[in-house]
Structure formats: structure tokens, C-alpha cells
N, C-alpha and C positions, 0 to 999 in steps of 0.2 A: 355294272358288272353283275352277271347272273351268278345265284349261289344257292343252295340247296337248304331250306329252312329243317330239314328232317336233321341236319349234322350240326345244329346251333349247338355250342359250347359256352359258357360262360366261366371265365377263370376270376377268380374272387381273391383278394389278399385283405385277408382279414386281419386289424390291428387295432390296438387299443386306442389310436388317435382318429384313425381313417380308414376306410373300408372302399378300396378300388375297384372297380371291374373292367373287364376287357369281353366283348363277346364277339367270336368269330365263329364261319361256316368254312364249307369247301367251296372253291369254284369249278366249272365245268372240267376243269382238267386236274381236280381234285388236289389243288394247291390252297392253302388256309389263307383267309382273307379277314382283316377287321371290320366289322359291320358298326360296332358301337363301345363307347368308354363313358363309364359314370364312375362320380365318387359321392359319397356322405359322410359326415362327422361319424364315428364310431360311439355308439351309444350302447351301454348294457353289456360291453366285452371289456374286461381288463385283466392283464396278467394272462390271457391264455385261457380265461374263463368265462363263460356265459353268466354273467350276474343278474342279469334281469332279461327274460327270453322275450317278453314283448316288445320291449325298447330296442334289442339288439336285432330282431330280425324286421323292423320298421326300419333301422337303418340299412338293412343290405335291400330289403325292398327298393329304397329310395334309390340306392346306387344301382341297381338293376332295371329300374323304371329309369334314369336319365341315360343309361346304356342302349337300352332296349325303343325309345320314343322314338329314334330320327327314323329309322326305319320300320316300326311299328312291328317289332319281332316280340316273341313270348318264348323265354327260355328255360327249358327245366333242369337240363343235365349242368353240371357245374364240377369244374376243379379247383380247390381252395388249398390254401398255405394253411401251416401251423404253426403259429408263433408261440415261445414258450409254454410249451407241454410237458416240461421234465423230460426233454430228451434223454435217452441213454443208448449207448452203441456197446455191440457185441462183436466178438469176431469169430467165426465158426469155419470149418472145412466140412466138405462132404466127399463122397468119392464114390464112383460105380465102375466095377470091372465087367467087361463085356464077356460074353461066353468064347469069341473069338476075335482075332485083329479085325477090324472093317472100318471104314469111314465113319466118325462120330456124326450122329445126327441131333436136329434139334429136340426130339423126344429124349435122347440120352441127357442132355444138360437140363432137362425138365426135369428129370427123375434125379439127377444129382440133386436137385433144387430142393426134391420132395425129401430127401433122406438127411436134411439139416437137422442137428439135434436141437434147435432152440427151444422148443416147447419143455424141454427137459430142463431148462436153465431160467424161464422167466416166469412170472406170477402171472396168469395171463387174466386174472381177476383186477389187477393193478396196473398191468402193463398192456398196451395196444400194438402189435408187430405193424409199422408202416413201410417201411422200405428194406427190402433185399439186396443189397449192391453188389456184385462179385467183383473182385479187387485182383483176383488170380488166376488163371486156367493153366494146370499142369497136366500134360498129355505122355504117360509110359516116362514120368522123370522131368521131362522137357518142357519149360515155361512156353507157352504159346499166347497170340493177342487174343485169337478167335479160334475156340475149338472145331467150330462147325466144319464138316467134311475133312478134318485131319485123319491120318490113318493111325489108328493104334488100339491097344486092350484097355487101358485104364485112363480113366478121367477124375482128375480131382480139380473141387473150384474151392475158392477161398473167398468169404462173403463177410461184408459189413452189413451188419444187421442194426436198423434202428427203431427203438420202441417210443412212445409216448405215454403219458398218463392215461389209462384208460377212463377214467371217469370224466375227466376234461373232454376228451373225445369223444364219448359219448353222447354228453349234453350238448356239444356242438353240433354233431351229427343228426341228433334229434330235434334241435332247433331249427336246422334248416329243411329238415323233414316236414316240418309242422307248417310251411309255406311252400311246400309242394316242389323242393328242389330237390333232386337227385344226384349225391354227391358219388361220382365217377371215379376220382382220384384224389389222393391228399398228398402233399408235398412238403416238407418241414422247412421253413423259409430260408433257413441256411442254404440248403443244397438248392433250392430254386435259385436264390441270389447269386449263389456260384456259378450258376447254368449262365445266367444271363450277364456276367462282368468279367469271367475270365476269358481269355484268349487260349489258343491251344499251347503256346509254351507258355503260360503261366500253370497250367495243369500239370503240365510235364516237369517243372523243374522243382515246383512245391510252392504254391502260394497261400496265404491267409487272408479269408474272405470276413470282411466285419461289416455287418448290417446294422446300422444304428436308427433304431425307432423312437418311437414316443417314450414307451415305457421299458422296452428290450431291445438287448444286444446280443444278436445272432451270427454264428461263428461257424465256419468251415473252415476245414483246410484240406487242400488236391496234392497230390503229388503221383506222379506217374499214369494222369488222367483217371484217377480213382479218388472218391471221397473218402479220405482215412479217419476224417474226425467232425464231429458237430456238436456244438453245444449251445445253450442259451441262457444268459445272465438278466437279470432285471435290473438293467443300468443303460435304461434309454436316457433321452436329453432330458426328460423330466426331471432325472434325480439331480443334474445342474440346476435346472430352474428353481426346484423346492428347496436345494442347498442356499443357492443366493436368496432367496426369498428371507431365509430363515438369517442367515449372515450378515443380511444387509437392512433387514426389517423393514421388506418392502412387500407388496402382494405377490401373488403367483405373476398375474398378469402383466405386470410391473417389470418383474424379474425377467418374463421371456421376453420383452421388448428388450431389455438391458443386453441380455445372451445375444440376441440376433443382431443388436447393431452394434456389439463392441466386440464378440466374438471371444477367442480363449487364449491367445497369442499377444505377447507383447509385440506392438509395433513399435520398430528402432527408427531414428531415437524416441525415446521416451519422455514426453515433458512433464517432470514431476510437480510444477507449478499449476498445471491445467485443472479447473474444474468443469464440474457437468452438474446439471440439475436432475434429480431424480425425485420420485413421489416416493416417499415413505408413511408409513404407519403412524399417526399421530397420537398424542394424549386420550384424544377423545374417538379414536378409531377410525377416523377419517384421514385420506390422503394428504400429505402435508408436503411441499415443493420443499427440497432441501439441496444446498450445494455439497458436493464431495469431489475428492481428490479424484482424477478418473485414472491415475495408477493406483487407487486402492482398488477399486472394482475392477480393471483389469489382473490384477493379483491377486483376486478371488476367483475370478472366472478361471484363470489358469491354474490355479492350484484344485479345483473341484476337475476339471476337465483331466489334470494330468491323475489325480487319483484314480479314475474312473480306468485309464490305460493301465496303470500301473497294477490294481487288482487284476485285471485281464489277464495281463502278461503273467502274473503269478498262477494264476488258474492254469496256465498252457505250460508254464514252467513246471509246474506240480505233476501233471499229467506225463510229463517229459514229450510233447508235442512241439515243442520251438525249435529242437533241431531238423525238422522236416518241412519248415518252409523258408524261405528265400525273399521273397516279398509280399508285401501286405494291399491288399485292394479294399478302402473304403466305400460303402454306398450306403443308400437309404437316405432318408430326410437329414438325419443327425450327422451326416457326413459333409454337408455343407457349411457346419457351423465354421466360421473364419478360425483359422489356426489349429485348427483340431488335427489335420494332416501331419501337421510340423509337430506338435505333440506327439503322435503317435510314431514318426519317425526318428525323433530323438529318443523315447523311450525304447522301441524294439530295435532301431539302430540297423534299418531294412530300408531300401527302397519303397517307398508310398506313394500311392497315385488314389485319389477319388475318381471311382468309375459310375459312367453311366451304362444302362443296359448295351448289350452290342447289338449292333445296326441288321436288322433281320429284314430283309427286304419287304415282305408282306406286312410288315407292321407300320412302316413308314416312320414319320417323325415326331406322331403322338407321343411317344412313351421316352424321348429322348433327355431323362432327368433320372437322377439315381434314386428318387422316391419311386420310381416303378420299376426298379430291379426284380423284386420278389414277384410283381404281377407278369413282368416278361419273361422271367423265369419258370412262373407255372406254364405258361403257353410252349417254352421250349421243352420243358419235360415232356407236356403232352404230345408235343410234334415228334419229339424223338422215338417217344417209347411206340407210339402208333406208326411211326415208318419204319422203326426195326434199325435207327441210326446209331453208330456206337463211335465213341469220342477214337480215333486212333490219329498218331503224328508220328511219321517217320522221318521226318527233317533232322534230327538230331543224328552226329556221328556216331561211330560204334564205341568210340571212348567215352563220350556225354554218356551215351546210354547206358554204358557198364557202368559207370558210376551213379549214377541216377539208380540204377536198379540194385546195388549193393546198399544203397542207401533205404530204397523200398523193403528190401528182404530183411534188412535189420528189423524196420519197423514190424513187419509179418512175424518174426522171430518172436520178437518181444512181446507183442499180444498173443499170438497162437501157443506160445510155448514150447 
């Protein structure tokens, strides 16, 4: 298939455990096609921070080389994810009054965005603005889905503003620039994961997306097709592994093996007389095989996993976010931990599913795994932005739409004051 090498873009999911890359271009019909895929162990990057520039850039180059190798490509433009960058959300509105009634133009919408008071409320030395997400359009007092070409005199737009830690952001961009990569766009990974996993109905009725990585848990809430809330917690899969290592007196790699093999939920019926062999740390510091009750191990794994989910729920309850979602979607590598889905369902008391990225024709089957949700979300974000595609769903009946809008309006009223 013919493609334009001038339009190459690499999508890079940067995480503490792994760096994943997808290289895309445009075919002769201006449709995106995947040209390469690469992965490398992430070194020099931890909890959103570049802690060793040399090691980090080697990891990025290794993943890029793998993605470029098959078709002898050379990429310079990249779209990257931001994981655990101390996200902050703000809610603002701005308006523009036209000199007379007429059809609202794209320029009017852009002018309205330019009037946002965000810079008066954030510390630009500490916070970097990364997303300005419109969540409601009002023309002459009436809510509209898309204000472009609507006849009126006054346009008002409500926005969800997302910022990240400015120092962490600057260090990451500088590191990538040092290996001749031009960062075209950045996307917080909670937003990207939601784009990749939520179907239209999920975005409409209110859904919580939890992306569980190696060291972080990213969270996004969608309602009425809008990103209402996002956050990141240092509660990835390694938290369970570390705690298990300490509780059972085993090395980290043994704790990781046990976690992956046995999971986090009691299999019923449970045999309380069954023993399993584990390698514990002996008196001389070396691995020492020992038989323990399988039920004891499962009890610890279950308890540790439930603690994480309960902490997340408390955070959402404290922020008064819980009333705005009615489904939970799990994704990321940690979502595959056996039994974790059942624990989430038990704690939140909501329908819960493990989600792979949505099937997108141009991507094929190479990314059909929860691990690639952020990566696919980066692609979708860039594709939708470039194409001007907006998310609209008019399949709900009038009564359903009214009930949802009342809930969404309550959220706006609480946050806009």
C-alpha cells in the first residue's frame, strides 16, 4: 500500500514499565495506515518523571527503532501520552456577543476560547495547560450540540481545562527534543484510554474508565459525551507486588510471579488444606523453598487489591464524582489481573467490564489488548482532531436525553458555581 513518508507520525505511550510505539502515515486516499509497532522496557522514567535522561532516551529510541525497522522509516513528529503528571482540572466559561444576529462562525468559536480566564487562575510556572475541552455550547440561552452555523447573537462555551506539572512536562519534552523528536501533541493517558475503550453509549450515560499500569492508575469520567473528570494515582500493579513481597517475605520477582499466577479473587469453592511452594527469603538472604497454604496467599492478594479499589472509590466520593457514572471500564495491563474485575464490581456495585481498544479498521488486530488502550487512544485523539470529528450520539429518546442532561447540568452548576 502506497503511503506518504512526509506525513509520518509516531504515537508513543510512555509509562514506567514499558514504552510502546505505533508509526502511522496517510495512504493515497488520505486515510491513516499503521506502518510499524515497537516496544521497549522503560528505563529512566518513573512516576511521570524523567529520572535519567540518557537511559530514558535509549528506551524511546529502542522502541522507535523496532517500529521503524520493517519499512526503513525515520520519524521525527510524535504524539505522546502523559502519565501521572499531577493532573489538575478547572472549569471555566467564556462568551462572545456578536454585533448583530448572524450565523456563528468557526472564528467566533475560536475567539470565545481566546477569552478564557484560565491564565488568571493558574500558576504558569508550576502548571502547563494541555487540554481545553468544550463541554457545553449555549447560543442565546439555548444549549446546542455544535454552535457552528447556528443563528444567534451571543455564544457561551463551558470548558474543562486540564493542566499538568510544568517541570515534569518540560523535562519530558526536552528529553525527547534531545533525540530530534518533535512533539506535535500531548494527551493525558486517562483521556486517551477513555477514547480508545468507550463506545458511544458509555460516553452518553456516564462511565468511569480505570487504566491500571505498572506504577499508576489513571482515571477518567465521561458523561454526555464529555470528559468531566480525570486524575492519576500512584496505585499501579507494582503496589500490590511490593506489598505482597513484604507480607510474604519473598523477593519482588517471586511476588510478581505469584500475583500473575493466582490473581486477586478467591476461587470458589476454596480448599483450605491445599499447600503451594513459594521461594521465600531465608536467613542467609538466599531463596528458600517453603510450602504455604494457598488460601493464605489468596487472602493477602485479595486484601491488597481491595485496598486499592476502596482508596480509589473514596477519592471519587470525596470529589463528589461518583453520582455521575453508572458503568466501570477497566483497561491497561493491570486490568488483566485475575479477579480484579470482580473486586471492582463488588466495591463500586456497578456493571464492570475489561475493555480492549475499540476496533478501528486502519489499525488491524495488532493492538487488540487492554495494554494498548492508551496507544490507540493517542491515535484516535490525533485522528479525530485532524479530521474535525466530534462525538455526537442522537440515539437516545427524548426522556432519556432529558434525564441525562439534568444530571450533567447539576455537575456544571456545582463546578461553575
